[in-house]
Phi, psi and omega in degrees: 000315180296323181293320178298317180295320179296321181296317179297317181295316182293330179296328180287329183269324185235102180290337180289116182299325182292316178295319180299315181297320181295317182292318178299317179300316180297318181293320179298318178299316180297314181295328180290319184280325188300310180299322180296315181295315181296315180297318181296316179296316179298319180296318179296317179299316181296319181295319180295318181293326185278342184296117184283163180287155168290158181229128175234121176249124179251112190237110183277164182246109178062030176272122184279158176309314186279358178278345181261123188311313185290345178260352183297137187263345182278347174202159182269087179290150175220173181294342180265002181273110185294345181277348179288136176275356184233058184298324182287324176292322178297321178295319178303322180295326179288340181267354184214208183252128179263122183260120188267352183227050177272132185240134169282134182271006182216158187261355180225163191299308185300314181295322179295321181287323175296321179295318178301313188280333184249341185076017185238151173294151182299333181294335179277327183268348182083007181273073180197167358273344183248189174275165172285117178278167182304331182259024182295139179283330186242184174200197175298126188288154183292341180281357175271133178262119183269167176299328177293321176301311181300314183290324176300318179296335180270009177092009178283144163279136186233138179211139171251129171242120177115214190283137179256289174066032176228035179118131183243007177269156172305136184100343180239010184277165178305326179299335179268000184231036171103356181261129177290325184222153173211133173225110182169198186250138189287343183208199185289164183289346176268011183279355181191171182277160178228159169289106185115351177202099185262132178291155179283176186288342176297322181263324188228073184294336184259358177070026180234010182272073181269136184291119185266155172244125182256147166232104187070238179265355189255140170280118182256349180203127178208112000283159179295144177269107184283345184293342178224020183293316182300313177299327179290323175302313181297316181297319178298317180294316181299312182297322180295313181298310185294322180299311186277336173294320180293332179271359182056037176255130178298146183227153174236115176251121175254100179266100182258095185304142170277347173277146011241037180293139181285167177281174184290159176280160359286156175277118177255244180281350184214158172217350177240175184212158173200154178259183171046220187277003179270344179285169175265036176171130175132125173046267167260025183284188189269335186210044179099192189262103174188182178254010183300138183204160171263170184302317180299325178296319180296319178297316180299320181289322175302316179297322179295320177297314176305316179298323178296322178294316180294324177296322179296321176297318178295321179298328180287349178114153184297328180296319178291312182299315183290333182259033177239122175279117181249127177236124178242132171197191182230156180286315182207180182266201188282146173277092193302319183294344177281350173054246186293347177276355184231180186272195187257142173283346180057229182279354187267073191281335187066042189300320183303317182296316180302325182278352185235008175246140182304135179290349178283346181278128182244134174257126184256158172300166184310129176074358174272157180235144177300135177212072187291150173232161176307125181082357180223063185287347177263010183293134176233143179235153173275126186308135177082003180225176173258010183286130186227151172219170178261137177265198178232166177291146180303325180295339177269348184274077185239030178257228184311135181094354180240173177254015176288159190303328181301333183260342184246342177273114189251147168290142181206139180221141175234134177225133171203090187299319183272000186248002175099004175290124183295149181261137174071022180246169178234156176227139177256011178295144176283120181230155179230154173304333176302334187279349185299310184299305181297328182286316178299315180298320178297320184286341175260004175084025180245135176269148173288129183302149176302139181088354178254064183292138177235163180272337178286163178237161178283115180247034179306318181297329175292311181300326182271004177073022183263349178281146183272081186300327185297336180249313188285343180285343179269147178293151179292127177267165179299129179091348179280148181216100181292136181274345184258116185298320180296314180293324178296315180299319182288322181293337178261357181296142180249143169243130184253139180247111179263146173202171177247199179094020178278154183295323181230164178150179184285344181273153179295154177297145006266016188281320177073274176207170180245120189209163174284121179257336181204165177208161178236140168231106188062229179269001175277134175236124183249128180254126175259327177224128177247143179193159175280186187288158171051230189238042177295167188288341180291135181274155178295146180239128181271142182236119176219104006288164182293154170290139180235127176237143170266095189283355171288310182266347181224067182296339179282354183051056184254331190236095179298142177280159180289115182297332181295337180267002183226039180302315182297319179298315181296315178299316180296317180298315180296324178295315180296320180293321177298316178297317181299310181294324180293336183278353189268126166268102190301130176258139180299146179294125185267345191270356186274327184288122183220152177199132181305336182293346180268359180297134177299128183213121182291327182194116182298321183295334179269007183074029181062043181227148175262356178212159183297156175297134176287158180293318179258082188299323186269002172058030179099347178278165177291140172270173177302314182297318178297322178296319180295321179297325180284000000 
């Protein structure tokens, strides 16, 4: 029709048929090409604008705030400070935003990881009261939607490298919870024996609890060879990044470090581990061929793995590296009773507890029991043996397993060069691991589906440096009136800390019950029940009115504020806690059901091993029998 109309019009202007035909042909060609060119360009622009960022989450295991050089408070560490054990992490902080008030919402590893992946408190997911042990019947339930599930639905390639700790049976593996690939260990490093480090009879009475390494659904090594595990972690991450970067497919890498959790008890010549040149033995190692290491070696190797991931992003090209949202933090703080095998509490001393718990109470390392002697009131022994170590006072045990700041205040860094995250800055906004899921989804332009309520909030404005930290990070004082609704909401936002270990309750001993022991509103922290970590002998103490600490100015939690001067705060806190508990549809505890038949085992006939038993099983360390003889 258009050509006929054009022909009639041209006939009126150009009586020469040849000229008319040539001009019509030229116009038709232009009209044919123009829409195609415009549509293609528009499509490319739209496709480019819609392509979401890659996401990399770097999640350490029991790494304390003060274990990271750039977060250490006794000196201002920098990436150029040769004394820092974390130069690559320190460099990451200079490239992004360092968050000074990041909180873990759970006191133990499994619950912290469930919170990261689901955005929910453990009481909602059933991941309580303890961690999932190797023989756990359950894991994170299939009705929970993880961040990997959401990203997978958006076309992301998804991979977990490292520790899972949310179920080790078929049906509960990462492959069943949104991850296309997984290469790593199903639980903590103290979950099984190694060639060179055999667990005691408390954990492994049958001598078949070998620590497995999974690739997808399959056990590919049992026990895992730690002398080269770290390089394999880096290689797995690197290959995943490069493969999907070359395919221009967005990717989600969850690097869940196996560092810096200690090995299983009893502690003989070693309690930490490292591969490659960071160990005190092996290939270019410090002391021959083994994985033996001190805590500092483990921190250095974790940092090296982080560096390997960042190098892989750079290798994929600046466009990939700049368009990758990187989040680094830790699940929990140091296992204080492990002493030299664990990290530092830094400024988060938990001083009030130390001054109010009997000095006769002793906290022992994992699986040890107090057995004091005259002149040795901190003596701890491994049951059934004469092997002994020294514990610490219960009042000092305010790390892993507790809600004191040493265990819940986490080091955290966010980097996204191409997405507007400021470089080399800090934020004092209160943030939680719960916030990762809603914030990542918001930053890729995806809404959480209706009916999928989470406890975390979208803190995109914090990540982008748009929140007014100088005002909103502080608790509202009497007479103050924030003009910014978003900042007001955040300054009044509460984070609740649940734990077990009560003397009585519906759960079997020593768990008692699972309850809120403390909460935060801004920099105010209110304690309702105080106790040391885990299941030490000190009983929980109820506080009415609650103890109140300003953890900005008193990170040691040493000086309670006068409750009479904070009536409004207390009333508001009690109201928020009441609302929080009323919102919970209680989920049955999933971590208690256990049975040896659920232990990961590559082959029962081989004794759950992929290679023969070595002649020197303990690799030079003391065996249980040797310990008893001594």
